[in-house]
C-alpha positions in Angstrom: 0.0 0.0 0.0 1.2 3.5 -0.8 0.0 6.7 0.9 1.1 9.9 -0.9 0.6 13.0 1.3 3.8 15.1 0.8 4.8 16.2 -2.7 8.4 17.0 -1.7 8.9 13.5 -0.3 7.2 12.1 -3.4 9.6 13.9 -5.7 12.7 12.8 -3.7 11.8 9.2 -3.7 10.4 8.6 -7.2 12.4 5.5 -8.0 11.7 3.9 -4.6 8.0 4.8 -4.9 7.9 3.3 -8.4 9.2 0.0 -7.1 6.8 0.0 -4.2 3.9 1.0 -6.5 4.7 -2.0 -8.8 4.3 -4.3 -5.8 1.3 -2.7 -4.2 -2.3 -3.8 -4.5 -3.7 -0.5 -3.3 -2.7 3.1 -3.9 -4.1 5.7 -1.5 -3.3 9.2 -2.6 -4.1 12.7 -1.4 -6.0 14.2 -4.3 -5.6 17.8 -2.9 -1.9 17.9 -3.7 -0.9 18.6 -7.3 1.1 15.5 -8.5 1.6 13.7 -11.7 -0.9 10.9 -11.8 -0.3 9.6 -15.3 1.3 6.5 -13.9 -2.0 5.6 -12.4 -4.0 5.8 -15.7 -5.0 2.3 -16.9 -3.6 0.8 -13.7 -5.2 -2.3 -12.3 -4.5 -1.2 -8.8 -7.2 -0.3 -6.4 -6.7 3.5 -6.4 -8.3 5.4 -3.5 -8.1 9.1 -3.4 -8.9 11.2 -0.3 -9.1 14.9 0.3 -11.2 18.0 0.7 -12.6 18.0 -2.8 -15.7 16.6 -4.4 -13.8 14.2 -6.8 -12.0 12.3 -4.0 -13.1 8.7 -3.3 -13.1 9.6 0.4 -13.9 13.1 1.5 -15.3 15.1 4.4 -19.0 15.8 4.2 -19.2 18.0 7.3 -17.5 18.7 10.6 -19.4 19.5 13.8 -17.6 20.0 17.1 -15.8 16.6 17.7 -17.4 14.7 14.8 -16.4 14.3 11.2 -18.9 13.1 8.6 -16.8 11.1 6.1 -18.2 10.2 2.8 -17.2 7.3 0.6 -18.2 8.5 -2.8 -17.3 5.5 -4.9 -17.4 1.8 -4.1 -14.1 0.3 -2.8 -13.0 -3.3 -2.7 -11.4 -4.4 0.6 -8.6 -6.9 1.0 -11.2 -9.7 1.3 -12.6 -8.8 -2.2 -15.8 -7.5 -0.6 -17.4 -4.3 -1.9 -17.6 -1.3 0.4 -20.5 0.7 -1.0 -21.0 4.4 -1.1 -21.9 5.6 2.4 -21.3 8.2 5.1 -19.6 7.4 8.4 -19.3 9.4 11.6 -15.9 9.7 13.1 -15.5 11.1 16.6 -12.3 13.0 17.2 -10.6 14.9 20.0 -10.0 18.7 19.7 -6.3 18.4 19.2 -6.8 16.2 16.1 -9.3 18.5 14.4 -6.6 20.3 12.4 -5.3 17.0 10.9 -8.3 16.3 8.7 -6.3 14.9 5.7 -4.4 12.6 8.1 -7.8 11.4 9.4 -9.0 10.8 5.8 -5.9 8.8 5.0 -6.3 6.7 8.1 -10.0 6.1 7.4 -9.1 5.0 3.8 -6.6 2.5 5.2 -9.0 1.3 7.8 -11.7 0.8 5.2 -9.7 -1.6 3.1 -8.6 -3.7 6.1 -12.1 -4.2 7.6 
C-alpha cells in the first residue's frame, strides 16, 4: 500500500516509490496535492483518493464539534474482495486532532480496506 501525502517526499523518492507501486495492491493518494498521476491511468491497482474536494473517493462531508462526517463517494474493494458501497460514516475525534483532517481521511481509507 502507498499513501502519498507530501509532494516533496514524493519527488525525492520517485524511484523507490515506483518499485513500491509496482508491488502494491492499493494506492491511497491525497487528491488535494498537485502531483503527476499519469502512472495511475490504466492501472489495475485499487486507487483510493482522499481529500477535501468533491472528486475524491473519500472526502469530508461535514465537521461538527468533535465529529467528522466522512463520505465514501465510490465503491471500494477491501482486501477480502468485498465491496464497500457508497456511504457516510461518523468519526468522533478529540479537539487536538481537528486540524489534521487529511491525516484522518488517509487513516480512514486505510482502515476501510482492512475491515
